Structures are given as C-alpha cells and as structure tokens.
PATIKE-40890 format. One record per atom (N, C-alpha, C): residue number from 1; residue in one letter; atom name; x, y, z. Coordinates in steps of 0.2 Angstrom, whole numbers, plus 2048, in hexadecimal, padded with zeros to 3 digits. Layout:
N
lummar:NUM&lumfi:A&minu:CA&c1:X&c2:Y&c3:Z
...
This chain:
113
lummar:1&lumfi:M&minu:N&c1:0DE&c2:CD4&c3:9D9
lummar:1&lumfi:M&minu:CA&c1:0E5&c2:CD7&c3:9DB
lummar:1&lumfi:M&minu:C&c1:0E8&c2:CD5&c3:9D5
lummar:2&lumfi:I&minu:N&c1:0EA&c2:CD9&c3:9D2
lummar:2&lumfi:I&minu:CA&c1:0EE&c2:CD9&c3:9CA
lummar:2&lumfi:I&minu:C&c1:0F4&c2:CD5&c3:9CD
lummar:3&lumfi:V&minu:N&c1:0F6&c2:CCF&c3:9CC
lummar:3&lumfi:V&minu:CA&c1:0FC&c2:CCB&c3:9CC
lummar:3&lumfi:V&minu:C&c1:0FE&c2:CCB&c3:9C7
lummar:4&lumfi:G&minu:N&c1:107&c2:CCD&c3:9C9
lummar:4&lumfi:G&minu:CA&c1:109&c2:CCD&c3:9C4
lummar:4&lumfi:G&minu:C&c1:10C&c2:CD4&c3:9C1
lummar:5&lumfi:V&minu:N&c1:109&c2:CDA&c3:9C2
lummar:5&lumfi:V&minu:CA&c1:10B&c2:CE0&c3:9C1
lummar:5&lumfi:V&minu:C&c1:10C&c2:CE4&c3:9C8
lummar:6&lumfi:V&minu:N&c1:106&c2:CE3&c3:9CB
lummar:6&lumfi:V&minu:CA&c1:108&c2:CE7&c3:9D4
lummar:6&lumfi:V&minu:C&c1:109&c2:CE2&c3:9D8
lummar:7&lumfi:A&minu:N&c1:104&c2:CDC&c3:9D8
lummar:7&lumfi:A&minu:CA&c1:105&c2:CD6&c3:9DC
lummar:7&lumfi:A&minu:C&c1:10C&c2:CD3&c3:9DA
lummar:8&lumfi:R&minu:N&c1:110&c2:CD4&c3:9DB
lummar:8&lumfi:R&minu:CA&c1:116&c2:CD0&c3:9D8
lummar:8&lumfi:R&minu:C&c1:119&c2:CCA&c3:9DD
lummar:9&lumfi:H&minu:N&c1:118&c2:CCB&c3:9E5
lummar:9&lumfi:H&minu:CA&c1:11D&c2:CC8&c3:9E9
lummar:9&lumfi:H&minu:C&c1:118&c2:CC3&c3:9EB
lummar:10&lumfi:T&minu:N&c1:11F&c2:CBE&c3:9ED
lummar:10&lumfi:T&minu:CA&c1:11C&c2:CB6&c3:9F0
lummar:10&lumfi:T&minu:C&c1:11E&c2:CB8&c3:9F7
lummar:11&lumfi:I&minu:N&c1:119&c2:CB5&c3:9FC
lummar:11&lumfi:I&minu:CA&c1:11A&c2:CB7&c3:A04
lummar:11&lumfi:I&minu:C&c1:119&c2:CAF&c3:A06
lummar:12&lumfi:A&minu:N&c1:11C&c2:CAE&c3:A0B
lummar:12&lumfi:A&minu:CA&c1:11C&c2:CA6&c3:A0E
lummar:12&lumfi:A&minu:C&c1:116&c2:CA6&c3:A15
lummar:13&lumfi:R&minu:N&c1:113&c2:CA1&c3:A14
lummar:13&lumfi:R&minu:CA&c1:10F&c2:CA0&c3:A1C
lummar:13&lumfi:R&minu:C&c1:110&c2:C9B&c3:A20
lummar:14&lumfi:E&minu:N&c1:110&c2:C9B&c3:A26
lummar:14&lumfi:E&minu:CA&c1:113&c2:C94&c3:A28
lummar:14&lumfi:E&minu:C&c1:10D&c2:C95&c3:A2F
lummar:15&lumfi:R&minu:N&c1:107&c2:C91&c3:A2F
lummar:15&lumfi:R&minu:CA&c1:103&c2:C90&c3:A34
lummar:15&lumfi:R&minu:C&c1:105&c2:C8C&c3:A39
lummar:16&lumfi:P&minu:N&c1:102&c2:C8F&c3:A3F
lummar:16&lumfi:P&minu:CA&c1:105&c2:C89&c3:A45
lummar:16&lumfi:P&minu:C&c1:100&c2:C83&c3:A49
lummar:17&lumfi:Q&minu:N&c1:103&c2:C80&c3:A4C
lummar:17&lumfi:Q&minu:CA&c1:0FB&c2:C7C&c3:A50
lummar:17&lumfi:Q&minu:C&c1:0FA&c2:C7F&c3:A55
lummar:18&lumfi:M&minu:N&c1:0F3&c2:C81&c3:A57
lummar:18&lumfi:M&minu:CA&c1:0F2&c2:C85&c3:A5B
lummar:18&lumfi:M&minu:C&c1:0F0&c2:C7D&c3:A63
lummar:19&lumfi:V&minu:N&c1:0F6&c2:C81&c3:A67
lummar:19&lumfi:V&minu:CA&c1:0F5&c2:C7B&c3:A6E
lummar:19&lumfi:V&minu:C&c1:0F3&c2:C7D&c3:A73
lummar:20&lumfi:D&minu:N&c1:0F2&c2:C7A&c3:A78
lummar:20&lumfi:D&minu:CA&c1:0F0&c2:C7D&c3:A7F
lummar:20&lumfi:D&minu:C&c1:0F6&c2:C80&c3:A81
lummar:21&lumfi:D&minu:N&c1:0F2&c2:C88&c3:A85
lummar:21&lumfi:D&minu:CA&c1:0FB&c2:C89&c3:A88
lummar:21&lumfi:D&minu:C&c1:0F9&c2:C89&c3:A91
lummar:22&lumfi:G&minu:N&c1:0F5&c2:C84&c3:A92
lummar:22&lumfi:G&minu:CA&c1:0F5&c2:C82&c3:A9A
lummar:22&lumfi:G&minu:C&c1:0F1&c2:C86&c3:A9E
lummar:23&lumfi:R&minu:N&c1:0ED&c2:C8C&c3:A9A
lummar:23&lumfi:R&minu:CA&c1:0EC&c2:C91&c3:A9F
lummar:23&lumfi:R&minu:C&c1:0E3&c2:C92&c3:A9D
lummar:24&lumfi:G&minu:N&c1:0E1&c2:C8C&c3:A99
lummar:24&lumfi:G&minu:CA&c1:0DC&c2:C8C&c3:A95
lummar:24&lumfi:G&minu:C&c1:0DA&c2:C8E&c3:A8F
lummar:25&lumfi:G&minu:N&c1:0DF&c2:C92&c3:A8C
lummar:25&lumfi:G&minu:CA&c1:0DF&c2:C93&c3:A85
lummar:25&lumfi:G&minu:C&c1:0E4&c2:C90&c3:A80
lummar:26&lumfi:T&minu:N&c1:0E4&c2:C93&c3:A7C
lummar:26&lumfi:T&minu:CA&c1:0E7&c2:C90&c3:A76
lummar:26&lumfi:T&minu:C&c1:0ED&c2:C96&c3:A76
lummar:27&lumfi:E&minu:N&c1:0F4&c2:C93&c3:A6F
lummar:27&lumfi:E&minu:CA&c1:0FA&c2:C98&c3:A70
lummar:27&lumfi:E&minu:C&c1:0FC&c2:C92&c3:A69
lummar:28&lumfi:A&minu:N&c1:100&c2:C98&c3:A65
lummar:28&lumfi:A&minu:CA&c1:101&c2:C95&c3:A5E
lummar:28&lumfi:A&minu:C&c1:10A&c2:C91&c3:A5E
lummar:29&lumfi:D&minu:N&c1:10A&c2:C8B&c3:A5D
lummar:29&lumfi:D&minu:CA&c1:10F&c2:C89&c3:A5C
lummar:29&lumfi:D&minu:C&c1:112&c2:C86&c3:A57
lummar:30&lumfi:F&minu:N&c1:117&c2:C8A&c3:A53
lummar:30&lumfi:F&minu:CA&c1:11A&c2:C89&c3:A4D
lummar:30&lumfi:F&minu:C&c1:11F&c2:C84&c3:A4C
lummar:31&lumfi:T&minu:N&c1:11F&c2:C80&c3:A4F
lummar:31&lumfi:T&minu:CA&c1:126&c2:C7A&c3:A51
lummar:31&lumfi:T&minu:C&c1:127&c2:C77&c3:A4B
lummar:32&lumfi:D&minu:N&c1:121&c2:C73&c3:A46
lummar:32&lumfi:D&minu:CA&c1:120&c2:C70&c3:A42
lummar:32&lumfi:D&minu:C&c1:11C&c2:C74&c3:A3D
lummar:33&lumfi:A&minu:N&c1:11C&c2:C7A&c3:A3B
lummar:33&lumfi:A&minu:CA&c1:119&c2:C7D&c3:A38
lummar:33&lumfi:A&minu:C&c1:11D&c2:C7F&c3:A31
lummar:34&lumfi:E&minu:N&c1:11A&c2:C7E&c3:A2D
lummar:34&lumfi:E&minu:CA&c1:11D&c2:C7D&c3:A25
lummar:34&lumfi:E&minu:C&c1:11D&c2:C82&c3:A21
lummar:35&lumfi:S&minu:N&c1:11F&c2:C85&c3:A1F
lummar:35&lumfi:S&minu:CA&c1:11E&c2:C8B&c3:A18
lummar:35&lumfi:S&minu:C&c1:11E&c2:C8A&c3:A13
lummar:36&lumfi:I&minu:N&c1:116&c2:C8D&c3:A11
lummar:36&lumfi:I&minu:CA&c1:113&c2:C8E&c3:A0B
lummar:36&lumfi:I&minu:C&c1:114&c2:C93&c3:A09
lummar:37&lumfi:N&minu:N&c1:115&c2:C94&c3:A01
lummar:37&lumfi:N&minu:CA&c1:117&c2:C99&c3:9FD
lummar:37&lumfi:N&minu:C&c1:10E&c2:C9D&c3:9FB
lummar:38&lumfi:L&minu:N&c1:10F&c2:CA2&c3:9FA
lummar:38&lumfi:L&minu:CA&c1:108&c2:CA5&c3:9F7
lummar:38&lumfi:L&minu:C&c1:109&c2:CAB&c3:9F5
lummar:39&lumfi:P&minu:N&c1:108&c2:CAB&c3:9ED
lummar:39&lumfi:P&minu:CA&c1:10A&c2:CAE&c3:9E7
lummar:39&lumfi:P&minu:C&c1:106&c2:CB4&c3:9E9
lummar:40&lumfi:G&minu:N&c1:108&c2:CB7&c3:9E4
lummar:40&lumfi:G&minu:CA&c1:103&c2:CBD&c3:9E1
lummar:40&lumfi:G&minu:C&c1:103&c2:CC5&c3:9E7
lummar:41&lumfi:W&minu:N&c1:108&c2:CC6&c3:9EB
lummar:41&lumfi:W&minu:CA&c1:105&c2:CCB&c3:9EF
lummar:41&lumfi:W&minu:C&c1:10A&c2:CD2&c3:9EC
lummar:42&lumfi:A&minu:N&c1:108&c2:CD8&c3:9EF
lummar:42&lumfi:A&minu:CA&c1:10B&c2:CDD&c3:9EF
lummar:42&lumfi:A&minu:C&c1:10D&c2:CE1&c3:9F6
lummar:43&lumfi:L&minu:N&c1:112&c2:CE4&c3:9F7
lummar:43&lumfi:L&minu:CA&c1:114&c2:CE6&c3:9FE
lummar:43&lumfi:L&minu:C&c1:114&c2:CEB&c3:9FC
lummar:44&lumfi:D&minu:N&c1:114&c2:CEF&c3:A00
lummar:44&lumfi:D&minu:CA&c1:116&c2:CF8&c3:A04
lummar:44&lumfi:D&minu:C&c1:119&c2:CF8&c3:A09
lummar:45&lumfi:A&minu:N&c1:11E&c2:CFC&c3:A0A
lummar:45&lumfi:A&minu:CA&c1:122&c2:CFD&c3:A11
lummar:45&lumfi:A&minu:C&c1:11C&c2:D01&c3:A16
lummar:46&lumfi:G&minu:N&c1:11D&c2:CFE&c3:A1D
lummar:46&lumfi:G&minu:CA&c1:119&c2:CFF&c3:A22
lummar:46&lumfi:G&minu:C&c1:118&c2:D06&c3:A26
lummar:47&lumfi:N&minu:N&c1:116&c2:D07&c3:A2D
lummar:47&lumfi:N&minu:CA&c1:11A&c2:D0C&c3:A31
lummar:47&lumfi:N&minu:C&c1:119&c2:D09&c3:A3A
lummar:48&lumfi:T&minu:N&c1:11A&c2:D0E&c3:A3C
lummar:48&lumfi:T&minu:CA&c1:119&c2:D0B&c3:A44
lummar:48&lumfi:T&minu:C&c1:113&c2:D10&c3:A46
lummar:49&lumfi:L&minu:N&c1:110&c2:D0A&c3:A4B
lummar:49&lumfi:L&minu:CA&c1:10B&c2:D0A&c3:A50
lummar:49&lumfi:L&minu:C&c1:10C&c2:D0C&c3:A57
lummar:50&lumfi:A&minu:N&c1:10C&c2:D11&c3:A5A
lummar:50&lumfi:A&minu:CA&c1:10D&c2:D11&c3:A61
lummar:50&lumfi:A&minu:C&c1:109&c2:D10&c3:A65
lummar:51&lumfi:D&minu:N&c1:109&c2:D0F&c3:A6B
lummar:51&lumfi:D&minu:CA&c1:104&c2:D0B&c3:A70
lummar:51&lumfi:D&minu:C&c1:108&c2:D0F&c3:A75
lummar:52&lumfi:E&minu:N&c1:107&c2:D18&c3:A79
lummar:52&lumfi:E&minu:CA&c1:10A&c2:D1A&c3:A7C
lummar:52&lumfi:E&minu:C&c1:106&c2:D19&c3:A84
lummar:53&lumfi:Q&minu:N&c1:102&c2:D16&c3:A85
lummar:53&lumfi:Q&minu:CA&c1:0FF&c2:D15&c3:A8C
lummar:53&lumfi:Q&minu:C&c1:102&c2:D0D&c3:A8D
lummar:54&lumfi:N&minu:N&c1:105&c2:D08&c3:A88
lummar:54&lumfi:N&minu:CA&c1:107&c2:D03&c3:A8B
lummar:54&lumfi:N&minu:C&c1:10E&c2:D02&c3:A8A
lummar:55&lumfi:R&minu:N&c1:112&c2:D09&c3:A87
lummar:55&lumfi:R&minu:CA&c1:117&c2:D08&c3:A86
lummar:55&lumfi:R&minu:C&c1:11A&c2:D05&c3:A80
lummar:56&lumfi:D&minu:N&c1:118&c2:D01&c3:A7C
lummar:56&lumfi:D&minu:CA&c1:11A&c2:CFD&c3:A77
lummar:56&lumfi:D&minu:C&c1:116&c2:CFE&c3:A71
lummar:57&lumfi:G&minu:N&c1:118&c2:CFA&c3:A6C
lummar:57&lumfi:G&minu:CA&c1:118&c2:CFD&c3:A64
lummar:57&lumfi:G&minu:C&c1:118&c2:CF9&c3:A5E
lummar:58&lumfi:A&minu:N&c1:115&c2:CF8&c3:A5B
lummar:58&lumfi:A&minu:CA&c1:115&c2:CF4&c3:A55
lummar:58&lumfi:A&minu:C&c1:118&c2:CF8&c3:A4E
lummar:59&lumfi:L&minu:N&c1:11C&c2:CF3&c3:A4D
lummar:59&lumfi:L&minu:CA&c1:120&c2:CF7&c3:A48
lummar:59&lumfi:L&minu:C&c1:11E&c2:CF1&c3:A42
lummar:60&lumfi:I&minu:N&c1:119&c2:CF5&c3:A3C
lummar:60&lumfi:I&minu:CA&c1:116&c2:CF2&c3:A36
lummar:60&lumfi:I&minu:C&c1:11B&c2:CF4&c3:A30
lummar:61&lumfi:Q&minu:N&c1:121&c2:CEC&c3:A2F
lummar:61&lumfi:Q&minu:CA&c1:124&c2:CEC&c3:A28
lummar:61&lumfi:Q&minu:C&c1:122&c2:CEE&c3:A24
lummar:62&lumfi:W&minu:N&c1:11C&c2:CEA&c3:A23
lummar:62&lumfi:W&minu:CA&c1:118&c2:CE9&c3:A1C
lummar:62&lumfi:W&minu:C&c1:111&c2:CE9&c3:A1B
lummar:63&lumfi:T&minu:N&c1:10D&c2:CEB&c3:A17
lummar:63&lumfi:T&minu:CA&c1:106&c2:CEA&c3:A16
lummar:63&lumfi:T&minu:C&c1:109&c2:CE6&c3:A0F
lummar:64&lumfi:A&minu:N&c1:103&c2:CE1&c3:A10
lummar:64&lumfi:A&minu:CA&c1:102&c2:CDC&c3:A0D
lummar:64&lumfi:A&minu:C&c1:0FD&c2:CDB&c3:A08
lummar:65&lumfi:R&minu:N&c1:0FD&c2:CDD&c3:A02
lummar:65&lumfi:R&minu:CA&c1:0F6&c2:CDC&c3:9FC
lummar:65&lumfi:R&minu:C&c1:0F7&c2:CD5&c3:9FB
lummar:66&lumfi:G&minu:N&c1:0F1&c2:CD1&c3:9FB
lummar:66&lumfi:G&minu:CA&c1:0EF&c2:CCB&c3:9F5
lummar:66&lumfi:G&minu:C&c1:0E9&c2:CC9&c3:9F3
lummar:67&lumfi:P&minu:N&c1:0EA&c2:CC4&c3:9F3
lummar:67&lumfi:P&minu:CA&c1:0E6&c2:CC1&c3:9EF
lummar:67&lumfi:P&minu:C&c1:0DF&c2:CBF&c3:9F4
lummar:68&lumfi:F&minu:N&c1:0D9&c2:CC0&c3:9F4
lummar:68&lumfi:F&minu:CA&c1:0D2&c2:CC2&c3:9F6
lummar:68&lumfi:F&minu:C&c1:0D1&c2:CBB&c3:9F9
lummar:69&lumfi:A&minu:N&c1:0D2&c2:CB5&c3:9F8
lummar:69&lumfi:A&minu:CA&c1:0D0&c2:CAE&c3:9FA
lummar:69&lumfi:A&minu:C&c1:0D9&c2:CAD&c3:9FD
lummar:70&lumfi:A&minu:N&c1:0DD&c2:CB0&c3:9FE
lummar:70&lumfi:A&minu:CA&c1:0E3&c2:CAD&c3:A01
lummar:70&lumfi:A&minu:C&c1:0E1&c2:CA7&c3:A07
lummar:71&lumfi:D&minu:N&c1:0E4&c2:CA4&c3:A08
lummar:71&lumfi:D&minu:CA&c1:0E5&c2:CA0&c3:A0D
lummar:71&lumfi:D&minu:C&c1:0EA&c2:CA1&c3:A12
lummar:72&lumfi:V&minu:N&c1:0E9&c2:CA6&c3:A16
lummar:72&lumfi:V&minu:CA&c1:0EB&c2:CAB&c3:A1D
lummar:72&lumfi:V&minu:C&c1:0E7&c2:CA9&c3:A23
lummar:73&lumfi:E&minu:N&c1:0E9&c2:CA9&c3:A27
lummar:73&lumfi:E&minu:CA&c1:0E5&c2:CAB&c3:A2D
lummar:73&lumfi:E&minu:C&c1:0EA&c2:CAE&c3:A34
lummar:74&lumfi:R&minu:N&c1:0E5&c2:CB0&c3:A39
lummar:74&lumfi:R&minu:CA&c1:0E7&c2:CB3&c3:A3C
lummar:74&lumfi:R&minu:C&c1:0EF&c2:CB5&c3:A41
lummar:75&lumfi:H&minu:N&c1:0EF&c2:CAD&c3:A41
lummar:75&lumfi:H&minu:CA&c1:0F4&c2:CAA&c3:A46
lummar:75&lumfi:H&minu:C&c1:0FC&c2:CA7&c3:A44
lummar:76&lumfi:D&minu:N&c1:0F9&c2:CA8&c3:A3A
lummar:76&lumfi:D&minu:CA&c1:0FF&c2:CA7&c3:A36
lummar:76&lumfi:D&minu:C&c1:104&c2:CAB&c3:A38
lummar:77&lumfi:R&minu:N&c1:10B&c2:CA8&c3:A37
lummar:77&lumfi:R&minu:CA&c1:113&c2:CAC&c3:A35
lummar:77&lumfi:R&minu:C&c1:114&c2:CAF&c3:A2F
lummar:78&lumfi:I&minu:N&c1:115&c2:CB3&c3:A2E
lummar:78&lumfi:I&minu:CA&c1:116&c2:CB6&c3:A26
lummar:78&lumfi:I&minu:C&c1:11B&c2:CB6&c3:A24
lummar:79&lumfi:I&minu:N&c1:121&c2:CB4&c3:A1F
lummar:79&lumfi:I&minu:CA&c1:125&c2:CB6&c3:A1C
lummar:79&lumfi:I&minu:C&c1:128&c2:CB9&c3:A17
lummar:80&lumfi:V&minu:N&c1:12A&c2:CBF&c3:A18
lummar:80&lumfi:V&minu:CA&c1:12A&c2:CC3&c3:A14
lummar:80&lumfi:V&minu:C&c1:133&c2:CC5&c3:A13
lummar:81&lumfi:F&minu:N&c1:136&c2:CC3&c3:A0A
lummar:81&lumfi:F&minu:CA&c1:13F&c2:CC3&c3:A0A
lummar:81&lumfi:F&minu:C&c1:142&c2:CC0&c3:A11
lummar:82&lumfi:G&minu:N&c1:142&c2:CBC&c3:A14
lummar:82&lumfi:G&minu:CA&c1:144&c2:CB8&c3:A17
lummar:82&lumfi:G&minu:C&c1:142&c2:CB9&c3:A1F
lummar:83&lumfi:D&minu:N&c1:13F&c2:CBE&c3:A1F
lummar:83&lumfi:D&minu:CA&c1:13C&c2:CC1&c3:A27
lummar:83&lumfi:D&minu:C&c1:135&c2:CBE&c3:A2A
lummar:84&lumfi:R&minu:N&c1:135&c2:CBC&c3:A33
lummar:84&lumfi:R&minu:CA&c1:12D&c2:CBC&c3:A32
lummar:84&lumfi:R&minu:C&c1:12C&c2:CBF&c3:A34
lummar:85&lumfi:F&minu:N&c1:123&c2:CC0&c3:A34
lummar:85&lumfi:F&minu:CA&c1:120&c2:CC6&c3:A37
lummar:85&lumfi:F&minu:C&c1:11A&c2:CC2&c3:A39
lummar:86&lumfi:Q&minu:N&c1:117&c2:CC7&c3:A3E
lummar:86&lumfi:Q&minu:CA&c1:10F&c2:CC4&c3:A41
lummar:86&lumfi:Q&minu:C&c1:10C&c2:CC9&c3:A3D
lummar:87&lumfi:I&minu:N&c1:104&c2:CC7&c3:A3C
lummar:87&lumfi:I&minu:CA&c1:0FE&c2:CCC&c3:A3B
lummar:87&lumfi:I&minu:C&c1:0FC&c2:CCE&c3:A3F
lummar:88&lumfi:D&minu:N&c1:0FC&c2:CD5&c3:A3E
lummar:88&lumfi:D&minu:CA&c1:0F9&c2:CD9&c3:A42
lummar:88&lumfi:D&minu:C&c1:0F3&c2:CDA&c3:A41
lummar:89&lumfi:G&minu:N&c1:0ED&c2:CDB&c3:A48
lummar:89&lumfi:G&minu:CA&c1:0E3&c2:CDB&c3:A46
lummar:89&lumfi:G&minu:C&c1:0E3&c2:CD6&c3:A44
lummar:90&lumfi:G&minu:N&c1:0E5&c2:CD2&c3:A3F
lummar:90&lumfi:G&minu:CA&c1:0E2&c2:CCD&c3:A3B
lummar:90&lumfi:G&minu:C&c1:0E4&c2:CCD&c3:A36
lummar:91&lumfi:V&minu:N&c1:0E0&c2:CC7&c3:A30
lummar:91&lumfi:V&minu:CA&c1:0E0&c2:CC9&c3:A2A
lummar:91&lumfi:V&minu:C&c1:0DA&c2:CCE&c3:A27
lummar:92&lumfi:R&minu:N&c1:0DA&c2:CD3&c3:A23
lummar:92&lumfi:R&minu:CA&c1:0D4&c2:CD5&c3:A21
lummar:92&lumfi:R&minu:C&c1:0D3&c2:CD4&c3:A19
lummar:93&lumfi:R&minu:N&c1:0CD&c2:CD4&c3:A16
lummar:93&lumfi:R&minu:CA&c1:0CC&c2:CD0&c3:A11
lummar:93&lumfi:R&minu:C&c1:0C7&c2:CD8&c3:A0F
lummar:94&lumfi:Q&minu:N&c1:0C9&c2:CDB&c3:A09
lummar:94&lumfi:Q&minu:CA&c1:0C6&c2:CDF&c3:A06
lummar:94&lumfi:Q&minu:C&c1:0C5&c2:CDE&c3:9FF
lummar:95&lumfi:P&minu:N&c1:0BD&c2:CDF&c3:9FF
lummar:95&lumfi:P&minu:CA&c1:0B9&c2:CDD&c3:9F9
lummar:95&lumfi:P&minu:C&c1:0B9&c2:CE1&c3:9F4
lummar:96&lumfi:G&minu:N&c1:0BA&c2:CE1&c3:9EE
lummar:96&lumfi:G&minu:CA&c1:0B8&c2:CE5&c3:9EA
lummar:96&lumfi:G&minu:C&c1:0B2&c2:CE3&c3:9E3
lummar:97&lumfi:P&minu:N&c1:0B1&c2:CE7&c3:9DF
lummar:97&lumfi:P&minu:CA&c1:0AC&c2:CE5&c3:9DB
lummar:97&lumfi:P&minu:C&c1:0AE&c2:CE1&c3:9D4
lummar:98&lumfi:T&minu:N&c1:0B4&c2:CDE&c3:9D6
lummar:98&lumfi:T&minu:CA&c1:0B9&c2:CDB&c3:9D1
lummar:98&lumfi:T&minu:C&c1:0BD&c2:CD4&c3:9D4
lummar:99&lumfi:A&minu:N&c1:0C0&c2:CD0&c3:9D2
lummar:99&lumfi:A&minu:CA&c1:0C5&c2:CCC&c3:9D5
lummar:99&lumfi:A&minu:C&c1:0CB&c2:CD0&c3:9D6
lummar:100&lumfi:T&minu:N&c1:0CB&c2:CD3&c3:9D1
lummar:100&lumfi:T&minu:CA&c1:0D1&c2:CD8&c3:9D0
lummar:100&lumfi:T&minu:C&c1:0D1&c2:CDD&c3:9D5
lummar:101&lumfi:T&minu:N&c1:0CD&c2:CDF&c3:9D7
lummar:101&lumfi:T&minu:CA&c1:0CD&c2:CE5&c3:9DB
lummar:101&lumfi:T&minu:C&c1:0CB&c2:CE3&c3:9E3
lummar:102&lumfi:S&minu:N&c1:0CB&c2:CDB&c3:9E4
lummar:102&lumfi:S&minu:CA&c1:0CA&c2:CDA&c3:9EA
lummar:102&lumfi:S&minu:C&c1:0D1&c2:CD5&c3:9ED
lummar:103&lumfi:H&minu:N&c1:0D1&c2:CD9&c3:9F3
lummar:103&lumfi:H&minu:CA&c1:0D7&c2:CD4&c3:9F7
lummar:103&lumfi:H&minu:C&c1:0D8&c2:CD3&c3:9FC
lummar:104&lumfi:T&minu:N&c1:0DD&c2:CD0&c3:9FE
lummar:104&lumfi:T&minu:CA&c1:0DD&c2:CD0&c3:A06
lummar:104&lumfi:T&minu:C&c1:0E4&c2:CD3&c3:A08
lummar:105&lumfi:I&minu:N&c1:0E3&c2:CD6&c3:A0F
lummar:105&lumfi:I&minu:CA&c1:0EA&c2:CDC&c3:A10
lummar:105&lumfi:I&minu:C&c1:0EB&c2:CD7&c3:A18
lummar:106&lumfi:L&minu:N&c1:0F0&c2:CD8&c3:A18
lummar:106&lumfi:L&minu:CA&c1:0F5&c2:CD6&c3:A1F
lummar:106&lumfi:L&minu:C&c1:0FA&c2:CDB&c3:A23
lummar:107&lumfi:L&minu:N&c1:0F9&c2:CDE&c3:A27
lummar:107&lumfi:L&minu:CA&c1:0FF&c2:CE3&c3:A2C
lummar:107&lumfi:L&minu:C&c1:103&c2:CDD&c3:A2E
lummar:108&lumfi:L&minu:N&c1:10C&c2:CDD&c3:A2A
lummar:108&lumfi:L&minu:CA&c1:10E&c2:CDB&c3:A2F
lummar:108&lumfi:L&minu:C&c1:112&c2:CE0&c3:A33
lummar:109&lumfi:K&minu:N&c1:114&c2:CDB&c3:A39
lummar:109&lumfi:K&minu:CA&c1:117&c2:CDD&c3:A3F
lummar:109&lumfi:K&minu:C&c1:11D&c2:CDA&c3:A41
lummar:110&lumfi:M&minu:N&c1:121&c2:CDE&c3:A46
lummar:110&lumfi:M&minu:CA&c1:125&c2:CDC&c3:A49
lummar:110&lumfi:M&minu:C&c1:125&c2:CDF&c3:A50
lummar:111&lumfi:W&minu:N&c1:124&c2:CDD&c3:A56
lummar:111&lumfi:W&minu:CA&c1:122&c2:CE2&c3:A5D
lummar:111&lumfi:W&minu:C&c1:128&c2:CE4&c3:A5F
lummar:112&lumfi:E&minu:N&c1:128&c2:CE9&c3:A61
lummar:112&lumfi:E&minu:CA&c1:12D&c2:CED&c3:A64
lummar:112&lumfi:E&minu:C&c1:12B&c2:CF1&c3:A6C
lummar:113&lumfi:G&minu:N&c1:12E&c2:CEE&c3:A71
lummar:113&lumfi:G&minu:CA&c1:12D&c2:CF2&c3:A77
lummar:113&lumfi:G&minu:C&c1:130&c2:CEF&c3:A7D
C-alpha cells in the first residue's frame, strides 16, 4: 500500500477471547477486548448485499485496504470513525508483485434483518 498518499486512515481493532458457547462450539467475547490502532488504511464506501431467500442482508459500510501483514483476524471487531463493524466473510490477502501493490482487504458490515 502507498501509505500516506492513498492509505492515510487509521482504524482500530478489538480482538475477542474465544469462549465455550455451551453447545460444543466457541463464540467471541469482547468483554476485555482492548483497542489497538492500525495505521495505513484506505477506505472506500460500501454497498448492500441482499439475501432474498433468508430475507436478511448485510450492509457493507466500508471496504478497507491496508498493509498485507496487518494483524487482523476474522472474528476481530473493527472501529472506523468511532463506529464498530464486523468483518464480512473473513480477511482477504491480495498479493502483488511488490509490497506497494500487496494489501489486506476487509469488508466491514452492519447486519440488517
């Protein structure tokens, strides 16, 4: 990423503890999650994805593009301009021929339904 020119935003990450959900799985617990600033992100306005069969949808508020080695995981909560978002579909790493063209892509959503 071209930090400072295109990727000039700082987002924050909150990482949950994964705890037993009582049904044999795990769930995210943000009770003691600390906010860590992650500089060097480009933000683009998002769009709406509708699921007609289940009658719900995801409103993608932001597409964030940042450093290729950014410390983000699927269950992290991302804070942009004071609002909290979930990562839709996981963390995508886009390799390029150089470090300048390689980046991480996050689709940030709020659920409507």
